[in-house]
C-alpha positions as CSV (number, residue, x, y, z in Angstrom):
1,X,-37.2,-13.4,26.4
2,X,-35.2,-15.7,24.1
3,X,-31.5,-15.9,24.9
4,X,-28.7,-16.6,22.5
5,X,-25.0,-17.2,22.5
6,X,-24.6,-14.6,19.8
7,X,-26.9,-12.0,18.2
8,X,-25.8,-10.4,15.0
9,X,-27.4,-7.1,13.7
10,X,-27.1,-6.9,10.0
11,X,-27.1,-9.5,7.3
12,X,-24.3,-8.4,5.1
13,X,-20.9,-9.5,6.4
14,X,-22.6,-10.1,9.7
15,X,-24.4,-13.1,8.1
16,X,-21.0,-14.8,7.5
17,X,-20.2,-14.5,11.2
18,X,-23.6,-15.7,12.2
19,X,-23.5,-18.8,10.0
20,X,-19.9,-19.6,11.1
21,X,-20.8,-19.4,14.8
22,X,-23.9,-21.5,14.3
23,X,-21.8,-24.1,12.5
24,X,-19.6,-24.2,15.5
25,X,-22.5,-25.1,17.7
26,X,-23.5,-21.7,19.0
27,X,-27.1,-20.6,19.3
28,X,-27.3,-17.5,17.0
29,X,-29.9,-14.8,16.1
30,X,-29.6,-12.7,12.9
31,X,-31.5,-9.4,12.8
32,X,-32.2,-7.6,9.5
33,X,-34.6,-4.7,8.8
34,X,-34.2,-4.8,5.0
35,X,-33.4,-7.1,2.2
36,X,-31.1,-10.0,3.2
37,X,-27.5,-9.8,2.0
38,X,-26.9,-6.2,3.1
39,X,-25.7,-3.2,1.2
40,X,-23.2,-4.9,-1.0
41,X,-25.6,-7.4,-2.5
42,X,-28.7,-5.1,-2.7
43,X,-27.5,-1.5,-3.1
44,X,-23.7,-1.6,-3.5
45,X,-20.9,-3.6,-4.9
46,X,-22.8,-6.3,-6.8
47,X,-25.5,-4.4,-8.7
48,X,-23.2,-1.4,-9.4
49,X,-20.4,-3.5,-10.9
50,X,-22.9,-5.5,-12.9
51,X,-24.3,-2.3,-14.3
52,X,-20.9,-0.7,-14.8
53,X,-19.8,-3.7,-16.9
54,X,-22.6,-2.7,-19.4
55,X,-21.1,0.8,-19.5
56,X,-17.6,-0.7,-20.0
57,X,-19.0,-2.7,-23.0
58,X,-20.6,0.4,-24.5
59,X,-17.3,2.4,-24.1
60,X,-15.4,-0.4,-25.8
61,X,-17.7,-0.3,-28.7
62,X,-17.4,3.5,-29.0
63,X,-13.6,3.2,-29.0
64,X,-13.7,0.5,-31.7
65,X,-12.8,2.9,-34.6
66,X,-9.4,3.5,-32.9
67,X,-8.6,-0.1,-33.6
68,X,-9.8,-0.1,-37.2
69,X,-13.3,-1.5,-36.4
70,X,-16.2,0.5,-37.7
71,X,-19.5,0.4,-35.9
72,X,-22.8,1.9,-37.0
73,X,-23.6,3.1,-33.5
74,X,-25.2,1.5,-30.5
75,X,-28.6,1.7,-28.8
76,X,-29.2,1.1,-25.2
77,X,-32.0,-1.0,-23.8
78,X,-31.7,0.5,-20.4
79,X,-34.7,-1.2,-18.9
80,X,-33.4,-4.6,-19.9
81,X,-30.0,-3.8,-18.6
82,X,-31.3,-2.9,-15.2
83,X,-33.8,-5.8,-15.1
84,X,-31.0,-8.3,-15.6
85,X,-29.2,-6.9,-12.6
86,X,-32.2,-6.4,-10.3
87,X,-33.6,-9.8,-11.1
88,X,-30.4,-11.5,-10.2
89,X,-29.8,-9.5,-7.0
90,X,-33.4,-9.8,-5.8
91,X,-33.4,-13.6,-6.4
92,X,-30.2,-14.0,-4.4
93,X,-31.5,-11.9,-1.6
94,X,-34.8,-13.8,-1.6
95,X,-32.9,-17.1,-1.6
96,X,-30.9,-16.1,1.5
97,X,-34.1,-15.1,3.3
98,X,-35.9,-18.3,2.4
99,X,-33.0,-20.4,3.7
100,X,-32.9,-18.4,7.0
101,X,-36.6,-18.6,7.5
102,X,-36.4,-22.4,7.2
103,X,-33.5,-22.5,9.7
104,X,-33.8,-22.7,13.4
105,X,-30.1,-21.8,13.8
106,X,-29.3,-19.1,13.0
107,X,-32.8,-17.7,13.6
108,X,-33.9,-14.7,11.5
109,X,-35.6,-11.7,13.1
110,X,-36.9,-9.2,10.5
111,X,-37.3,-5.6,11.5
112,X,-35.6,-2.6,13.0
113,X,-34.0,-3.4,16.3
114,X,-33.2,-1.1,19.2
115,X,-31.1,-1.8,22.3
116,X,-33.0,-1.7,25.6
117,X,-30.0,-2.8,27.8
118,X,-26.5,-4.1,27.2
119,X,-26.7,-7.1,24.9
120,X,-30.5,-6.9,24.9
121,X,-32.6,-5.7,21.9
122,X,-36.2,-5.4,20.9
123,X,-37.2,-6.2,17.4
124,X,-40.8,-6.6,16.1
125,X,-42.2,-6.4,19.6
126,X,-40.0,-9.3,20.8
127,X,-37.1,-8.9,23.2
128,X,-34.0,-11.1,22.8
129,X,-30.7,-11.2,24.7
130,X,-27.3,-12.7,24.0
131,X,-24.0,-13.4,25.7
132,X,-22.3,-11.6,22.8
133,X,-23.6,-9.2,20.2
134,X,-22.1,-8.2,16.9
135,X,-23.2,-4.9,15.3
136,X,-22.8,-4.9,11.5
137,X,-25.6,-2.6,10.6
138,X,-23.8,-0.6,7.9
139,X,-24.4,2.9,6.6
140,X,-26.7,4.9,4.4
141,X,-26.4,7.8,2.0
142,X,-25.7,11.1,3.6
143,X,-28.3,13.8,2.7
144,X,-26.9,17.3,2.9
145,X,-28.9,20.4,4.0
146,X,-29.5,22.2,0.7
147,X,-32.4,24.6,0.3
148,X,-35.1,22.9,-1.7
149,X,-33.5,19.5,-1.8
150,X,-35.9,17.8,0.6
151,X,-39.1,16.7,-1.3
152,X,-37.6,17.4,-4.7
153,X,-37.6,13.7,-5.7
154,X,-33.8,13.5,-5.9
155,X,-32.2,10.0,-5.8
156,X,-29.3,8.5,-4.0
157,X,-27.1,5.6,-5.1
158,X,-29.9,3.3,-3.8
159,X,-32.3,4.5,-6.4
160,X,-29.8,5.2,-9.1
161,X,-29.1,1.5,-9.4
162,X,-32.7,0.7,-10.0
163,X,-34.0,3.3,-12.4
164,X,-36.1,1.8,-15.2
165,X,-35.4,4.6,-17.7
166,X,-32.2,6.3,-18.5
167,X,-32.2,10.1,-18.0
168,X,-31.0,12.2,-20.8
169,X,-29.2,14.5,-18.4
170,X,-28.0,14.0,-14.8
171,X,-26.6,16.4,-12.2
172,X,-24.4,14.7,-9.6
173,X,-23.7,16.3,-6.2
174,X,-20.5,14.9,-4.9
175,X,-17.1,13.8,-6.3
176,X,-16.1,10.7,-4.3
177,X,-16.0,7.1,-5.5
178,X,-19.7,6.6,-5.6
179,X,-20.3,9.7,-7.6
180,X,-17.4,8.8,-10.0
181,X,-18.7,5.3,-10.6
182,X,-22.2,6.4,-11.3
183,X,-21.0,9.2,-13.6
184,X,-19.1,6.6,-15.6
185,X,-22.1,4.3,-15.7
186,X,-24.6,6.8,-16.9
187,X,-22.2,8.9,-19.0
188,X,-20.9,5.9,-20.9
189,X,-24.4,5.0,-21.9
190,X,-25.1,8.5,-23.2
191,X,-26.5,10.5,-20.3
192,X,-25.2,14.1,-20.2
193,X,-23.4,14.5,-16.9
194,X,-22.6,17.5,-14.7
195,X,-20.6,16.9,-11.4
196,X,-20.6,19.4,-8.6
197,X,-17.7,18.8,-6.1
198,X,-16.8,21.0,-3.2
199,X,-13.2,19.8,-3.2
200,X,-10.7,21.1,-5.8
201,X,-10.3,17.5,-7.1
202,X,-12.5,14.5,-7.7
203,X,-11.8,11.3,-5.6
204,X,-9.7,13.5,-3.2
205,X,-8.7,10.7,-0.8
206,X,-6.7,9.1,-3.6
207,X,-3.0,9.8,-4.1
208,X,-2.8,13.4,-5.2
209,X,-1.4,12.6,-8.6
210,X,-4.2,10.1,-9.3
211,X,-6.8,12.6,-8.2
212,X,-5.4,15.3,-10.4
213,X,-5.1,13.1,-13.4
214,X,-8.6,11.6,-12.9
215,X,-10.2,15.0,-12.5
216,X,-8.6,16.1,-15.8
217,X,-9.8,13.0,-17.6
218,X,-13.4,13.3,-16.2
219,X,-13.3,17.0,-17.1
220,X,-12.8,16.1,-20.8
221,X,-15.9,13.8,-20.7
222,X,-18.3,15.7,-18.5
223,X,-19.0,19.1,-17.1
224,X,-17.1,19.1,-13.8
225,X,-17.5,22.0,-11.3
226,X,-14.9,21.7,-8.6
227,X,-14.6,24.0,-5.5
228,X,-18.3,24.4,-6.0
229,X,-21.4,24.0,-3.8
230,X,-25.0,23.4,-4.6
231,X,-26.9,26.2,-2.7
232,X,-30.5,25.6,-3.9
233,X,-32.5,22.9,-5.7
234,X,-35.8,23.3,-7.5
235,X,-37.9,21.2,-9.8
236,X,-40.5,22.3,-12.4
237,X,-42.2,20.2,-15.0
238,X,-39.9,17.3,-14.4
239,X,-36.7,19.4,-14.8
240,X,-34.3,19.9,-11.9
241,X,-32.5,23.2,-11.5
242,X,-29.5,23.3,-9.2
243,X,-28.0,26.6,-8.4
244,X,-24.2,26.2,-7.9
245,X,-21.8,28.6,-6.3
246,X,-18.1,28.3,-7.3
247,X,-15.9,29.5,-4.5
248,X,-12.9,30.8,-6.4
249,X,-14.9,33.1,-8.7
250,X,-18.0,33.5,-6.6
251,X,-20.0,32.8,-9.7
252,X,-23.5,31.4,-9.7
253,X,-24.4,28.7,-12.3
254,X,-27.8,27.0,-12.8
255,X,-27.6,23.4,-13.9
256,X,-30.7,21.9,-15.5
257,X,-31.2,18.2,-15.8
258,X,-33.7,15.4,-16.0
259,X,-32.4,13.7,-12.8
260,X,-30.5,14.7,-9.7
261,X,-28.2,12.3,-7.8
262,X,-26.9,13.1,-4.3
263,X,-23.7,11.2,-3.6
264,X,-21.9,13.1,-0.9
265,X,-20.8,10.2,1.2
266,X,-22.4,7.9,3.7
267,X,-23.4,8.1,7.4
268,X,-23.4,5.2,9.9
269,X,-26.7,3.6,11.0
270,X,-25.6,3.9,14.6
271,X,-28.3,6.5,15.3
272,X,-31.0,4.0,14.6
273,X,-30.1,1.5,17.4
274,X,-30.4,3.4,20.7
275,X,-26.8,2.5,21.5
276,X,-26.8,4.6,24.7
277,X,-29.0,1.9,26.3
278,X,-26.3,-0.7,25.5
279,X,-23.4,1.4,26.8
280,X,-21.9,1.6,23.3
281,X,-20.2,4.9,22.5
282,X,-19.8,6.5,19.1
283,X,-17.4,9.2,17.9
284,X,-18.2,12.7,16.7
285,X,-19.2,11.4,13.3
286,X,-21.4,8.6,14.7
287,X,-19.1,5.7,14.1
288,X,-19.0,3.1,16.8
289,X,-15.8,3.2,18.8
290,X,-14.1,-0.2,18.9
291,X,-10.7,-1.4,20.2
292,X,-8.1,-3.3,18.2
293,X,-10.2,-6.5,18.7
294,X,-13.4,-4.9,17.4
295,X,-15.0,-4.8,20.9
296,X,-17.0,-1.7,21.7
297,X,-17.1,0.2,25.0
298,X,-19.7,-2.2,26.2
299,X,-18.0,-5.6,27.1
300,X,-19.3,-8.4,25.0
301,X,-20.6,-6.2,22.2
302,X,-18.5,-6.1,19.0
303,X,-18.9,-4.1,15.7
304,X,-17.4,-4.3,12.2
305,X,-17.8,-2.8,8.7
306,X,-19.1,0.6,7.6
307,X,-20.6,1.4,11.0
308,X,-17.1,1.6,12.6
309,X,-15.7,3.8,9.8
310,X,-12.2,2.4,9.5
311,X,-12.2,1.1,5.9
312,X,-15.6,1.3,4.2
313,X,-15.2,-1.5,1.7
314,X,-16.9,-4.9,1.6
315,X,-13.5,-6.7,1.5
316,X,-12.5,-4.8,4.6
317,X,-15.6,-6.0,6.4
318,X,-15.0,-9.5,5.3
319,X,-11.5,-9.2,6.6
320,X,-12.8,-7.9,10.0
321,X,-15.3,-10.8,10.1
322,X,-12.6,-13.4,10.6
323,X,-11.2,-11.5,13.5
324,X,-14.6,-10.8,15.0
325,X,-15.5,-14.5,14.9
326,X,-12.2,-15.4,16.7
327,X,-12.5,-12.7,19.3
328,X,-16.2,-13.3,20.1
329,X,-15.9,-17.1,20.4
330,X,-12.4,-17.2,22.0
331,X,-12.1,-14.3,24.4
332,X,-8.9,-15.6,25.9
333,X,-7.2,-15.8,22.5
334,X,-8.1,-12.5,21.0
335,X,-6.2,-11.3,17.9
336,X,-6.0,-7.6,16.9
337,X,-7.1,-6.8,13.4
338,X,-4.3,-6.4,10.9
339,X,-5.2,-3.7,8.5
340,X,-1.8,-3.5,6.8
341,X,-1.9,-3.0,3.1
342,X,-5.7,-2.7,2.9
343,X,-6.4,-2.1,-0.8
344,X,-9.3,-0.5,-2.6
345,X,-10.5,0.2,-6.1
346,X,-12.8,2.5,-8.0
347,X,-14.6,1.0,-11.0
348,X,-14.6,4.0,-13.3
349,X,-13.0,4.7,-16.7
350,X,-10.1,4.8,-16.2
351,X,-10.1,2.4,-13.2
352,X,-8.3,3.5,-10.0
353,X,-6.7,1.2,-7.4
354,X,-4.5,1.9,-4.4
355,X,-2.8,0.2,-1.5
356,X,-0.7,1.7,1.3
357,X,0.2,5.3,1.9
358,X,-0.5,8.2,-0.5
359,X,2.2,10.7,-1.3
360,X,0.4,13.5,0.6
361,X,0.2,11.2,3.7
362,X,4.0,10.7,3.5
363,X,4.6,14.4,3.1
364,X,2.4,15.1,6.2
365,X,4.5,12.6,8.1
366,X,7.8,14.1,6.9
367,X,8.8,10.7,5.7
368,X,11.6,10.1,3.2
369,X,10.4,8.3,0.1
370,X,11.2,7.6,-3.5
371,X,8.7,7.7,-6.3
372,X,8.9,5.2,-9.2
373,X,6.4,5.5,-12.1
374,X,5.6,4.1,-15.4
375,X,3.0,5.1,-18.0
376,X,0.8,2.4,-19.5
377,X,1.4,3.8,-23.0
378,X,5.1,3.0,-22.6
379,X,4.5,-0.7,-22.3
380,X,3.6,-3.2,-25.0
381,X,0.0,-3.9,-23.9
382,X,-0.5,-0.2,-23.1
383,X,0.2,0.6,-26.7
384,X,-2.0,-2.2,-27.9
385,X,-5.0,-1.0,-26.0
386,X,-4.2,2.7,-26.5
387,X,-4.3,3.6,-22.8
388,X,-2.7,7.0,-23.0
389,X,-3.6,8.3,-19.5
390,X,-2.9,5.3,-17.3
391,X,0.1,5.0,-15.0
392,X,1.5,3.0,-12.1
393,X,3.1,4.8,-9.2
394,X,5.2,3.2,-6.4
395,X,6.2,5.0,-3.2
396,X,9.2,3.4,-1.7
397,X,11.4,3.6,1.4
398,X,14.8,4.8,-0.1
399,X,16.8,2.6,2.3
400,X,14.9,-0.7,2.7
401,X,13.1,-0.5,-0.6
402,X,9.9,-1.4,1.3
403,X,6.7,-0.6,-0.7
404,X,5.1,2.2,1.2
405,X,2.2,2.6,-1.3
406,X,1.2,1.8,-4.8
407,X,-1.4,3.7,-6.8
408,X,-2.7,2.9,-10.3
409,X,-5.0,4.7,-12.7
410,X,-5.7,2.9,-15.9
411,X,-7.1,-0.2,-17.6
412,X,-7.8,-3.1,-15.2
413,X,-6.2,-1.3,-12.3
414,X,-8.4,-3.2,-9.8
415,X,-7.0,-6.5,-11.1
416,X,-3.3,-5.8,-11.7
417,X,-2.7,-4.2,-8.2
418,X,-3.2,-7.6,-6.6
419,X,0.4,-8.4,-7.4
420,X,1.5,-5.6,-5.2
421,X,-1.0,-6.5,-2.4
422,X,0.4,-10.1,-2.3
423,X,4.0,-8.7,-2.2
424,X,3.1,-6.4,0.7
425,X,1.0,-8.8,2.8
426,X,2.5,-12.2,1.9
427,X,6.1,-11.4,0.8
428,X,8.7,-9.2,2.4
429,X,6.9,-6.1,1.3
430,X,9.8,-5.1,-0.8
431,X,10.0,-3.8,-4.3
432,X,12.3,-6.8,-4.9
433,X,9.3,-9.1,-4.5
434,X,8.0,-7.5,-7.7
435,X,11.3,-7.4,-9.6
436,X,12.2,-11.0,-8.8
437,X,9.0,-12.2,-10.5
438,X,9.1,-13.0,-14.2
439,X,6.4,-11.0,-16.0
440,X,4.8,-12.2,-19.2
441,X,5.6,-10.0,-22.1
442,X,3.6,-8.1,-23.2
443,X,0.8,-8.7,-20.7
444,X,-0.6,-5.7,-18.9
445,X,1.0,-6.5,-15.5
446,X,4.3,-5.8,-17.2
447,X,3.6,-2.1,-16.5
448,X,3.9,-3.0,-12.7
449,X,7.3,-4.5,-13.3
450,X,8.4,-1.5,-15.4
451,X,7.3,0.9,-12.6
452,X,9.1,-1.2,-10.0
453,X,12.3,-1.2,-11.9
454,X,12.2,2.5,-12.5
455,X,13.5,3.4,-9.0
456,X,17.0,2.3,-9.9
457,X,17.2,2.2,-13.7
458,X,18.8,5.2,-15.5
459,X,18.6,6.0,-19.2
460,X,16.7,2.8,-19.7
461,X,15.4,2.2,-23.2
462,X,11.9,0.8,-23.2
463,X,9.2,-0.1,-25.7
464,X,7.4,2.9,-27.0
465,X,10.0,5.5,-26.4
466,X,9.2,8.4,-24.1
467,X,11.2,9.9,-21.3
468,X,14.2,8.1,-19.8
469,X,13.5,6.2,-16.6
470,X,15.5,8.7,-14.4
471,X,12.9,11.3,-15.2
472,X,10.4,9.3,-13.1
473,X,12.6,9.0,-10.0
474,X,12.0,11.5,-7.3
475,X,13.0,12.0,-3.7
476,X,10.1,12.9,-1.5
477,X,12.0,14.1,1.6
478,X,11.2,17.5,3.0
479,X,7.9,17.7,1.1
480,X,9.3,17.5,-2.5
481,X,6.7,16.4,-4.9
482,X,7.0,14.3,-8.0
């Protein structure tokens, strides 16, 4: 049995820890059952955002007449579009695997591994042990129990990013961020989209005002069935038929489409690892239980990323990796993970980004808060780009002016929110950190400054007219809503 200082299961963010540990002189094993690079590189962030950029370009062209530019229409070479992405992703993954196969440290083990004892695993018929183990095995698409779904040939996000031909119509089960992004991708290219969502709103974990606005925008583009459940799936002559029940009306609707996408969340891969043999416990949803240092219930075994279920974002896993490396290598100098102001974004049209508490969370906590908002269209650049649905929303402590949360729906939301992230994590976390910065006029981040100033400005005259600033100031104590 080969023995290591550290064994890492999963080659996504886990690979970063493995390489760093080996560079510090530790003997390291890296175990991966699939393509090297993990979900983000092969089936997640990278291919989806590359493809979504193509959709963004198509949408820009379609909106060109608004700006006095006439186009004669566009055609989509879908196969070429997808090939560009898959070629790049596959080449990068192959490059990582080639480098690891040529490396003696870390040493790569390919295949599904299972624990046989604490800090001991079997992979490919070979047993290995380690002083420390890091589990970074990620998650996979959740497949619901729907009559007729199994064996129907449906796709998940894994397959949706690698189709070689564009479907004329697509039914999407689910209304979270994966469903929303893929609806934007296919819909912007010309696919007819129907979305079936059990919740009253799309992207329901967002701030309630964002979710409501986004659901309305998507409803104008696609057929959106909220408070609805798919009860049966069938397929005949290449056409999917999905029977949908809408709870409020108890109506049954049959949706026909060329393709069916299941995007109802993800489940951790913990059930594939025989964790009981390692003494590693999971919660009711299968997520590995870890303490504030990312250590599991089995001493010496750590976990991070999607499989622990805290923040299921690649940047969150990267953040955890720094702490994991510290706490694995220096057990006498452990540092608890600081998750404060963990941001996220959804690359839809419009984009969505958020950091900190949502308004519904503050209401549930009974917290006092002030809402300060600004609409994109009431800023210089917002007018220039004709963004009539976008807005920035701050949630503030009424006494300290601390930023409790910031939520954006609109053009480049994923980029412009970084000013707020820096203020919260690297400044004093006060709205004054935003107000004391000079913002370029009329660059888009000016809408951040306008929203920030709106908590205290009354009857403020601003570019583009609209309501006075005091109309956007709200007290949130005792559950009042904006």
